[in-house]
C-alpha positions in Angstrom: 0.0 0.0 0.0 1.7 3.2 -1.2 1.0 6.7 0.0 -0.3 7.7 -3.4 -3.4 5.5 -3.1 -6.5 7.7 -3.1 -8.6 8.0 0.1 -12.4 7.5 -0.1 -15.3 7.7 2.3 -17.7 4.8 1.9 -21.2 5.3 3.4 -23.4 2.2 3.3 -26.9 1.4 4.4 -30.0 -0.7 3.8 -33.6 0.1 4.2 -36.8 -1.9 4.6 -40.4 -1.0 3.7 -43.3 -3.3 4.2 -44.9 -2.2 1.0 -41.8 -2.3 -1.3 -38.8 -4.5 -1.8 -35.8 -4.0 0.5 -33.0 -1.8 -0.8 -29.3 -1.2 -0.3 -27.3 1.9 -1.1 -23.8 3.1 -0.9 -22.0 6.4 -1.6 -18.3 6.7 -2.4 -16.7 10.1 -1.9 -13.2 11.0 -2.9 -11.6 12.9 0.0 -9.5 15.4 -2.1 -11.8 16.1 -5.0 -15.1 15.6 -3.1 -16.4 13.8 -6.1 -19.2 11.3 -5.3 -20.4 8.1 -6.8 -23.5 6.3 -5.5 -25.6 3.2 -6.4 -28.7 1.6 -5.1 -30.8 -1.4 -5.9 -33.6 -3.5 -4.5 -33.6 -7.2 -3.4 -36.3 -9.7 -2.8 -38.2 -9.3 0.4 -36.9 -12.5 1.9 -33.4 -11.2 2.0 -32.3 -10.5 5.5 -31.7 -6.8 6.5 -28.1 -7.6 7.7 -27.3 -9.3 4.5 -28.4 -6.2 2.6 -26.2 -4.0 4.8 -23.2 -6.3 4.0 -24.1 -6.3 0.3 -24.0 -2.5 0.2 -20.4 -2.6 1.6 -19.4 -5.3 -0.9 -20.7 -3.3 -3.9 -19.1 -0.2 -2.7 -15.6 -1.8 -2.3 -16.0 -3.6 -5.7 -16.8 -0.2 -7.3 -13.2 1.0 -6.7 -11.1 0.4 -9.8 -7.7 0.7 -8.0 -6.2 0.1 -4.6 -7.3 2.7 -2.1 -7.6 3.7 1.5 -11.3 3.5 2.5 -13.0 4.8 5.6 -16.1 2.8 5.8 -19.0 4.4 7.7 -21.8 2.0 8.6 -24.6 1.8 11.2 -24.5 -2.0 11.0 -22.9 -3.7 14.0 -23.1 -6.9 12.0 -20.8 -5.4 9.4 -18.4 -3.6 11.8 -18.0 -6.6 14.1 -17.5 -9.0 11.2 -14.7 -6.8 9.6 -13.0 -6.0 12.9 -13.2 -9.4 14.6 -14.7 -12.2 12.5 -12.9 -12.2 9.1 -9.5 -13.6 10.3 -11.1 -16.4 12.3 -13.6 -17.4 9.6 -10.8 -17.4 7.0 -8.7 -19.7 9.2 -11.6 -22.1 9.7 -12.5 -22.2 6.0 -15.6 -20.1 6.5 -17.2 -22.5 9.0 -17.9 -22.3 12.7 -19.4 -24.2 15.5 -23.1 -23.4 16.3 -24.9 -25.3 19.0 -22.4 -28.2 18.8 -22.5 -28.4 15.0 -20.1 -27.2 12.4 -22.0 -25.0 10.0 -21.1 -22.5 7.2 -20.7 -18.9 8.4 -23.8 -16.9 7.7 -23.5 -14.9 4.4 -20.1 -16.5 3.8 -20.4 -15.8 0.1 -20.4 -12.0 0.8 -17.8 -12.2 3.5 -15.5 -13.9 1.1 -15.9 -11.0 -1.3 -15.1 -8.6 1.5 -12.0 -10.6 2.4 -10.9 -10.5 -1.3 -11.4 -6.7 -1.4 -9.3 -6.3 1.7 -6.3 -7.7 -0.3 -6.4 -4.6 -2.4 -7.8 -1.9 -0.2 -6.9 -0.7 3.3 -10.3 -0.4 5.1 -10.9 1.4 8.4 -14.5 0.6 9.6 -16.3 3.2 11.7 -19.7 2.4 13.2 -22.1 5.3 13.2 -25.8 5.7 14.0 -27.5 7.8 11.4 -30.4 10.0 12.5 -33.6 9.8 10.5 -35.2 13.1 9.3 -38.2 12.5 11.5 -36.0 12.0 14.5 -33.9 15.0 13.7 -37.1 17.2 13.3 -38.4 15.9 16.5 -35.1 16.6 18.3 -35.0 20.1 16.8 -38.6 20.7 17.9 -37.9 19.5 21.4 -34.8 21.7 21.5 -36.8 24.7 20.4 -39.5 23.9 23.0 -36.9 23.5 25.7 -35.3 26.8 24.7 -38.7 28.5 24.8 -39.5 27.1 28.2 -36.1 28.2 29.5 -36.5 31.7 28.1 -40.0 31.9 29.6 -38.6 30.7 33.0 -36.0 33.5 32.8 -38.6 36.1 31.9 -40.8 34.9 34.9 -37.8 35.0 37.2 -36.9 38.5 36.0 -40.5 39.6 36.4 -40.6 38.2 39.9 -37.4 40.0 40.8 -38.8 43.3 39.4 -42.1 42.8 41.3 -40.2 42.0 44.5 -38.0 45.1 44.1 -41.1 47.1 43.4 -42.8 45.7 46.5 -39.8 46.5 48.7 -39.6 50.0 47.2 -43.3 50.6 47.9 -42.9 49.1 51.4 -40.0 51.5 52.0 -42.0 54.5 50.8 -45.0 53.6 52.9 -42.8 53.0 55.9 -41.2 56.4 55.3 -44.6 58.0 54.9 -45.9 56.4 58.0 -42.8 57.5 60.0 -43.2 61.0 58.7 -46.9 61.0 59.4 -46.3 59.7 63.0 -43.6 62.3 63.5 -45.9 65.1 62.2 -48.8 64.0 64.4 -46.4 63.7 67.4 -45.2 67.3 66.8 -48.7 68.5 66.3 -49.8 66.8 69.6 -46.8 68.2 71.4 -47.5 71.7 70.1 -51.2 71.4 71.1 -50.3 70.1 74.6 -47.8 72.8 75.0 -50.4 75.4 74.1 -52.8 74.1 76.7 -50.3 73.2 79.4 -48.3 76.5 79.3 -51.2 78.8 80.3 -52.1 76.4 83.1 -48.6 76.5 84.5 -48.7 80.3 84.4 -52.1 80.5 86.1 -51.1 78.1 88.8 -47.9 80.1 89.4 -49.8 83.3 89.7 -52.4 82.0 92.1 -50.1 79.9 94.1 
């Protein structure tokens, strides 16, 4: 494998619809030029979903016309585990393994052999990834907007409560000041009135005494 080998991203997936045949699809994208090539096809409904996911990978690798470095992005654990852990063991056991005490062929061994053959020419780095469906993305975005709206409303309510609290404290302070002034005023008026009444009496008593 030489450094001049081109680098590709390979996206693969399979889909199932109860009303139509199952389909597989892959997209090859050249890292440097960003050029893309894609292909899709349908299979009989009795084909397993995991087999279709593996078939998409096989068709994508076989679409390369020269040795390349490939970063495979798949949401299939069946595919990623097979490439990372199973291939070397299955190759050594002639594509057979023990299942419930019996030696049986590896499931989808015909496709796994094609993957193994492609790995002789290509350097493949498999990355498992969970794709988000559009409905899920829209739902997540909607929930995010609702959460942001609730948070903003909470902040507005909190700010409003703080303003009201400050306003109540301010009004309470004003009323307390007014009551204090009013009491002081009435106290001074009472003192003046008492002085006006008591002073003549003191003078009278002093004169007669």
